[in-house]
LUMDODREN-668202 format. One line per 3 residues: number of its first residue (from 1); their letters; for each residue x, y, z of C-alpha. Coordinates in nm, 2 decimals. Layout:
REM LUMDODREN-668202
NUM> a> X:Y:Z; ...
This chain:
REM LUMDODREN-668202
1> xxx> -1.33:0.73:-0.28; -1.19:0.74:0.08; -0.92:0.52:-0.06
4> xxx> -0.64:0.52:0.19; -0.30:0.58:0.03; -0.04:0.32:0.12
7> xxx> 0.16:0.40:0.43; 0.53:0.40:0.36; 0.86:0.52:0.51
10> xxx> 1.21:0.54:0.37; 1.55:0.46:0.51; 1.88:0.57:0.36
13> xxx> 2.22:0.40:0.43; 2.56:0.52:0.32; 2.86:0.29:0.29
16> xxx> 3.22:0.39:0.20; 3.39:0.12:0.00; 3.77:0.11:0.00
19> xxx> 3.98:-0.01:-0.29; 4.10:-0.29:-0.06; 3.75:-0.43:-0.06
22> xxx> 3.75:-0.48:-0.44; 3.62:-0.83:-0.54; 3.45:-0.88:-0.21
25> xxx> 3.08:-0.91:-0.12; 2.95:-0.63:0.11; 2.63:-0.63:0.31
28> xxx> 2.44:-0.32:0.41; 2.21:-0.45:0.69; 1.87:-0.31:0.75
31> xxx> 1.57:-0.40:0.97; 1.26:-0.52:0.79; 0.96:-0.38:0.98
34> xxx> 0.65:-0.59:1.05; 0.35:-0.59:0.81; 0.54:-0.49:0.50
37> xxx> 0.36:-0.54:0.16; 0.64:-0.43:-0.07; 0.99:-0.28:-0.07
40> xxx> 1.17:-0.07:-0.33; 1.55:-0.06:-0.32; 1.76:0.18:-0.51
43> xxx> 2.13:0.27:-0.49; 2.37:0.53:-0.62; 2.75:0.51:-0.65
46> xxx> 2.97:0.81:-0.61; 3.34:0.76:-0.71; 3.60:0.96:-0.53
49> xxx> 3.85:0.99:-0.81; 3.84:0.99:-1.19; 3.78:0.62:-1.24
52> xxx> 3.42:0.48:-1.23; 3.33:0.23:-0.96; 3.13:-0.08:-1.05
55> xxx> 2.90:-0.21:-0.77; 2.66:-0.50:-0.82; 2.32:-0.52:-0.65
58> xxx> 2.12:-0.79:-0.47; 1.94:-0.87:-0.15; 1.94:-1.12:0.14
61> xxx> 1.64:-1.21:0.36; 1.66:-1.38:0.70; 1.77:-1.71:0.54
64> xxx> 1.89:-1.67:0.18; 1.97:-1.46:-0.12; 1.64:-1.34:-0.25
67> xxx> 1.75:-1.18:-0.57; 2.05:-1.06:-0.78; 2.07:-0.82:-1.07
70> xxx> 2.44:-0.75:-1.08; 2.51:-0.43:-1.25; 2.20:-0.45:-1.47
73> xxx> 1.96:-0.25:-1.25; 1.98:0.05:-1.02; 1.66:-0.04:-0.84
76> xxx> 1.41:-0.32:-0.78; 1.08:-0.39:-0.62; 0.99:-0.70:-0.42
79> xxx> 0.65:-0.78:-0.28; 0.45:-1.06:-0.14; 0.33:-1.17:-0.48
82> xxx> 0.53:-0.98:-0.74; 0.89:-0.87:-0.79; 1.12:-0.72:-1.04
85> xxx> 1.27:-1.00:-1.26; 1.58:-1.14:-1.09; 1.41:-1.12:-0.75
88> xxx> 1.18:-1.36:-0.57; 0.84:-1.24:-0.44; 0.72:-1.39:-0.11
91> xxx> 0.71:-1.34:0.26; 0.87:-1.02:0.39; 0.93:-1.14:0.74
94> xxx> 1.04:-0.89:1.00; 1.41:-0.90:1.11; 1.76:-0.83:0.99
97> xxx> 1.79:-0.83:0.61; 2.07:-0.69:0.40; 2.12:-0.52:0.06
100> xxx> 2.41:-0.72:-0.09; 2.68:-0.56:-0.31; 2.96:-0.71:-0.51
103> xxx> 3.25:-0.46:-0.51; 3.34:-0.55:-0.86; 3.56:-0.26:-0.95
106> xxx> 3.67:0.00:-0.69; 3.90:0.30:-0.78; 4.21:0.36:-0.57
109> xxx> 4.04:0.65:-0.40; 3.74:0.43:-0.31; 3.37:0.52:-0.35
112> xxx> 3.05:0.59:-0.16; 2.74:0.38:-0.20; 2.40:0.52:-0.09
115> xxx> 2.12:0.28:-0.06; 1.76:0.40:-0.03; 1.48:0.16:0.08
118> xxx> 1.11:0.24:0.08; 0.89:0.02:0.29; 0.53:0.00:0.18
121> xxx> 0.32:-0.12:0.47; 0.00:-0.33:0.45; -0.26:-0.06:0.44
124> xxx> -0.64:-0.14:0.43; -0.78:0.04:0.12; -1.03:0.02:-0.16
127> xxx> -0.91:-0.17:-0.46; -1.10:-0.21:-0.79; -1.11:-0.47:-1.06
130> xxx> -1.29:-0.74:-1.26; -1.36:-1.09:-1.12; -1.49:-1.25:-1.45
133> xxx> -1.29:-1.22:-1.77; -1.19:-1.45:-2.06; -0.90:-1.48:-2.30
136> xxx> -0.78:-1.68:-2.59; -0.71:-1.96:-2.35; -1.08:-2.05:-2.40
139> xxx> -1.33:-1.87:-2.62; -1.20:-1.51:-2.58; -1.00:-1.32:-2.83
142> xxx> -0.78:-1.11:-2.60; -0.43:-1.22:-2.50; -0.35:-1.21:-2.13
145> xxx> -0.12:-0.91:-2.20; -0.40:-0.73:-2.38; -0.64:-0.78:-2.09
148> xxx> -0.38:-0.66:-1.84; -0.30:-0.36:-2.05; -0.66:-0.25:-2.08
151> xxx> -0.72:-0.30:-1.71; -0.41:-0.10:-1.62; -0.53:0.19:-1.85
154> xxx> -0.86:0.18:-1.66; -0.67:0.23:-1.33; -0.77:-0.11:-1.19
157> xxx> -0.58:-0.30:-0.93; -0.68:-0.66:-0.99; -0.82:-0.90:-1.25
160> xxx> -0.92:-1.26:-1.28; -0.90:-1.48:-1.59; -1.18:-1.73:-1.56
163> xxx> -1.15:-1.92:-1.88; -1.40:-2.20:-1.94; -1.29:-2.54:-1.79
166> xxx> -0.92:-2.47:-1.83; -0.65:-2.33:-1.60; -0.36:-2.28:-1.85
169> xxx> -0.41:-1.90:-1.82; -0.31:-1.92:-1.46; 0.03:-2.04:-1.55
172> xxx> 0.09:-1.77:-1.81; 0.00:-1.44:-1.64; 0.23:-1.15:-1.75
175> xxx> 0.49:-1.07:-1.48; 0.54:-0.71:-1.56; 0.18:-0.59:-1.49
178> xxx> 0.11:-0.39:-1.17; -0.22:-0.58:-1.14; -0.29:-0.85:-0.89
181> xxx> -0.36:-1.15:-1.11; -0.61:-1.37:-0.92; -0.61:-1.73:-1.04
184> xxx> -0.95:-1.84:-1.17; -1.15:-2.09:-1.38; -1.51:-2.09:-1.49
187> xxx> -1.66:-2.43:-1.41; -1.88:-2.45:-1.71; -2.16:-2.71:-1.73
190> xxx> -2.47:-2.76:-1.95; -2.69:-2.64:-1.67; -2.49:-2.35:-1.51
193> xxx> -2.16:-2.18:-1.46; -1.95:-2.13:-1.14; -1.62:-1.94:-1.09
196> xxx> -1.35:-2.09:-0.89; -1.12:-1.82:-0.76; -0.79:-1.80:-0.58
199> xxx> -0.62:-2.13:-0.68; -0.42:-2.22:-0.99; -0.57:-2.57:-1.05
202> xxx> -0.90:-2.63:-0.88; -1.02:-2.93:-1.08; -0.88:-3.23:-1.26
205> xxx> -1.20:-3.30:-1.46; -1.49:-3.06:-1.52; -1.73:-3.31:-1.68
208> xxx> -2.06:-3.37:-1.49; -2.39:-3.54:-1.56; -2.57:-3.52:-1.23
211> xxx> -2.62:-3.31:-0.92; -2.39:-3.56:-0.74; -2.12:-3.49:-0.99
214> xxx> -2.16:-3.12:-0.94; -2.14:-3.16:-0.57; -1.82:-3.36:-0.60
217> xxx> -1.65:-3.10:-0.83; -1.74:-2.82:-0.59; -1.60:-3.03:-0.30
220> xxx> -1.28:-3.08:-0.49; -1.24:-2.71:-0.56; -1.32:-2.63:-0.20
223> xxx> -1.05:-2.88:-0.08; -0.80:-2.71:-0.30; -0.88:-2.37:-0.15
226> xxx> -1.10:-2.21:-0.41; -1.37:-1.95:-0.34; -1.68:-2.06:-0.52
229> xxx> -1.91:-1.81:-0.71; -2.25:-1.89:-0.87; -2.23:-1.70:-1.20
232> xxx> -2.52:-1.51:-1.37; -2.77:-1.75:-1.20; -3.08:-1.61:-1.37
235> xxx> -2.92:-1.56:-1.72; -3.15:-1.62:-2.02; -2.90:-1.86:-2.19
238> xxx> -2.70:-2.03:-1.92; -2.88:-1.99:-1.58; -2.79:-2.20:-1.27
241> xxx> -3.03:-2.49:-1.31; -2.85:-2.71:-1.05; -2.96:-2.70:-0.69
244> xxx> -2.90:-2.36:-0.53; -2.83:-2.54:-0.20; -2.48:-2.62:-0.31
247> xxx> -2.15:-2.52:-0.15; -2.07:-2.16:-0.26; -1.93:-1.84:-0.11
250> xxx> -2.06:-1.56:-0.33; -2.31:-1.49:-0.61; -2.24:-1.29:-0.92
253> xxx> -2.54:-1.05:-0.90; -2.41:-0.82:-1.18; -2.29:-0.98:-1.50
256> xxx> -2.20:-0.75:-1.79; -2.44:-0.46:-1.87; -2.73:-0.43:-1.64
259> xxx> -3.03:-0.62:-1.79; -3.33:-0.82:-1.68; -3.11:-1.12:-1.60
262> xxx> -2.93:-0.91:-1.33; -3.26:-0.76:-1.21; -3.39:-1.12:-1.15
265> xxx> -3.08:-1.20:-0.95; -3.12:-0.88:-0.75; -3.48:-0.97:-0.66
268> xxx> -3.38:-1.32:-0.57; -3.10:-1.18:-0.35; -3.34:-0.95:-0.17
271> xxx> -3.55:-1.25:-0.08; -3.24:-1.44:0.04; -3.16:-1.14:0.27
274> xxx> -3.52:-1.13:0.39; -3.50:-1.50:0.48; -3.21:-1.41:0.72
277> xxx> -2.93:-1.53:0.49; -2.61:-1.33:0.48; -2.49:-1.36:0.12
280> xxx> -2.21:-1.15:-0.04; -2.25:-1.05:-0.40; -1.99:-0.94:-0.66
283> xxx> -1.99:-0.84:-1.02; -1.80:-0.93:-1.33; -1.79:-0.81:-1.69
286> xxx> -1.77:-1.16:-1.85; -1.58:-0.99:-2.13; -1.46:-1.22:-2.42
289> xxx> -1.39:-0.99:-2.71; -1.43:-0.63:-2.83; -1.79:-0.54:-2.79
292> xxx> -1.98:-0.21:-2.78; -2.15:-0.30:-2.45; -1.96:-0.58:-2.28
295> xxx> -1.63:-0.41:-2.17; -1.35:-0.46:-1.92; -1.44:-0.38:-1.56
298> xxx> -1.81:-0.31:-1.65; -1.92:-0.37:-1.39; -1.63:-0.29:-1.16
301> xxx> -1.60:-0.46:-0.82; -1.45:-0.26:-0.54; -1.30:-0.44:-0.24
304> xxx> -1.18:-0.30:0.09; -0.87:-0.52:0.12; -0.60:-0.55:0.39
307> xxx> -0.33:-0.56:0.12; -0.29:-0.56:-0.25; -0.26:-0.93:-0.28
310> xxx> -0.47:-1.23:-0.39; -0.53:-1.32:-0.03; -0.60:-0.97:0.08
313> xxx> -0.86:-0.91:-0.19; -1.04:-1.25:-0.15; -1.04:-1.20:0.23
316> xxx> -1.21:-0.86:0.18; -1.48:-1.02:-0.04; -1.53:-1.29:0.22
319> xxx> -1.60:-1.02:0.47; -1.85:-0.86:0.23; -1.64:-0.54:0.21
322> xxx> -1.76:-0.50:-0.15; -1.94:-0.24:-0.35; -2.01:-0.25:-0.73
325> xxx> -2.01:0.02:-0.99; -2.11:0.01:-1.35; -1.75:0.12:-1.45
328> xxx> -1.42:0.21:-1.28; -1.51:0.58:-1.29; -1.88:0.53:-1.21
331> xxx> -2.06:0.61:-0.88; -1.91:0.48:-0.56; -2.13:0.40:-0.26
334> xxx> -2.04:0.27:0.08; -2.22:0.22:0.41; -2.09:0.25:0.76
337> xxx> -2.24:0.21:1.11; -1.98:0.34:1.35; -1.68:0.11:1.29
340> xxx> -1.87:-0.14:1.09; -1.87:-0.16:0.71; -2.07:-0.34:0.44
343> xxx> -2.07:-0.71:0.51; -2.02:-0.67:0.88; -2.28:-0.78:1.14
346> xxx> -2.33:-0.51:1.40; -2.35:-0.68:1.74; -2.67:-0.66:1.95
349> xxx> -2.67:-0.34:2.15; -2.45:-0.15:1.90; -2.69:-0.07:1.63
352> xxx> -2.71:0.30:1.55; -2.73:0.52:1.25; -2.63:0.39:0.91
355> xxx> -2.44:0.64:0.70; -2.44:0.62:0.32; -2.16:0.80:0.13
358> xxx> -2.20:0.83:-0.24; -1.95:0.99:-0.48; -1.92:1.06:-0.85
361> xxx> -2.29:1.12:-0.88; -2.45:1.30:-1.17; -2.76:1.52:-1.15
364> xxx> -3.06:1.30:-1.21; -2.91:1.00:-1.04; -3.15:0.82:-0.80
367> xxx> -3.00:0.70:-0.47; -3.19:0.44:-0.27; -3.15:0.30:0.08
370> xxx> -3.31:-0.04:0.11; -3.36:-0.25:0.42; -3.55:-0.55:0.55
373> xxx> -3.85:-0.31:0.56; -3.82:-0.23:0.19; -3.73:0.10:0.02
376> xxx> -3.65:0.34:0.30; -3.52:0.65:0.12; -3.52:0.75:-0.25
379> xxx> -3.34:1.07:-0.33; -3.30:1.23:-0.67; -2.96:1.40:-0.70
382> xxx> -2.98:1.77:-0.80; -2.61:1.84:-0.87; -2.31:1.64:-0.98
385> xxx> -2.09:1.53:-0.69; -2.14:1.36:-0.36; -2.43:1.28:-0.13
388> xxx> -2.47:1.16:0.23; -2.78:0.99:0.37; -2.85:0.85:0.72
391> xxx> -3.09:0.59:0.85; -3.17:0.47:1.20; -3.10:0.10:1.20
394> xxx> -3.36:0.02:1.48; -3.58:-0.26:1.37; -3.38:-0.34:1.05
397> xxx> -3.21:-0.67:0.99; -3.00:-0.52:0.71; -2.95:-0.21:0.51
400> xxx> -2.80:-0.18:0.16; -2.77:0.09:-0.11; -2.83:0.14:-0.49
403> xxx> -2.77:0.41:-0.74; -2.97:0.43:-1.06; -2.88:0.64:-1.36
406> xxx> -3.03:0.72:-1.70; -2.78:0.62:-1.97; -2.82:0.82:-2.29
409> xxx> -2.70:0.54:-2.52; -2.99:0.32:-2.41; -3.22:0.60:-2.29
412> xxx> -3.33:0.40:-1.99; -3.26:0.41:-1.62; -3.03:0.13:-1.51
415> xxx> -2.83:0.03:-1.20; -2.52:0.24:-1.17; -2.39:0.12:-0.83
418> xxx> -2.49:-0.14:-0.57; -2.35:-0.22:-0.22; -2.34:-0.52:0.00
421> xxx> -2.55:-0.48:0.32; -2.47:-0.40:0.67; -2.64:-0.66:0.90
424> xxx> -2.79:-0.60:1.25; -2.78:-0.90:1.48; -3.02:-0.76:1.74
427> xx> -3.30:-0.74:1.49; -3.29:-1.10:1.38
């Protein structure tokens, strides 16, 4: 998937503790590098004599004690947004930190403490997840823990609970999950739905009766820092019937299994792109309960993010560094033009060849390159595996990609993967 593994390095410190230091607090200083996303700290105690030493564990940052587990743990993780219980997540500012020990019980012969710290640096990489899910905090049947467990089993990196007109789920996310839990709420009206992502409490009152009310609610969510998504805008049952010329960031082009409602949004989006608009699209399963077709991370949204954090993921979507697959293990497509990725605008004078890379394809899949000039290339895949296509960007205002696949359970060809475009400024 061309997913870059996290860059990390490890430092080891050894400290001899004398019996005379019993009952004192000892610091093992270390230098926190810049651009750290997470650290893992572990320690081992080797007693010199027959008696066992008891050494407690904690950590200090530049200003304060950031966590303490006493003798209960031999290791802990601490990141920008998550940490082992007993430790505070948050900023990992560069400078002199220290692992803190309490020399609770030290044998007469003393002991040796070995501290190992692994620094995981912020590394741009592809992360995958689901941006539209529900739980029993509104009309779903899954608990937050059940949703998180299913998403972890799928190998996902993030999830968003967008329960209808409520935010209580944002205050109850499970702490032990490895997933990034993006705060969310589905602003649900009688004439359309919109997701507010990235803030815990985007609205005080969801009720609306006019376009002016809708505009006011969107303005409130915006002031509080939410990203605004127009959900399933051409759905048969709850389409967006308010003005499309409202404040929003992204459009949910793919909601649940690929059906005509998504195809209508795809056609609408193509027209938006042809008009010169640069509009990022995402997907979401809209899963509520066990269902044979509507399932977690179907579709799966991939984001090229600067870090595995809420801000890193949302910033990646802001940039349009997004591709969508029908499932976490489905086809993966990305476009590049030199150093530019999907969502980027290639400056005038730098337009060149667009390269499509597609992976996890099956024989019979159909790969399409589509531009402002229409369908440019249409290739039927002969063998399972990967495929590369190229296209000269000259005269194109944008280029995007699709993969279509025949699914046996429905015996029809449907969208299997979809990319955001690369844009070309010189061809405006």
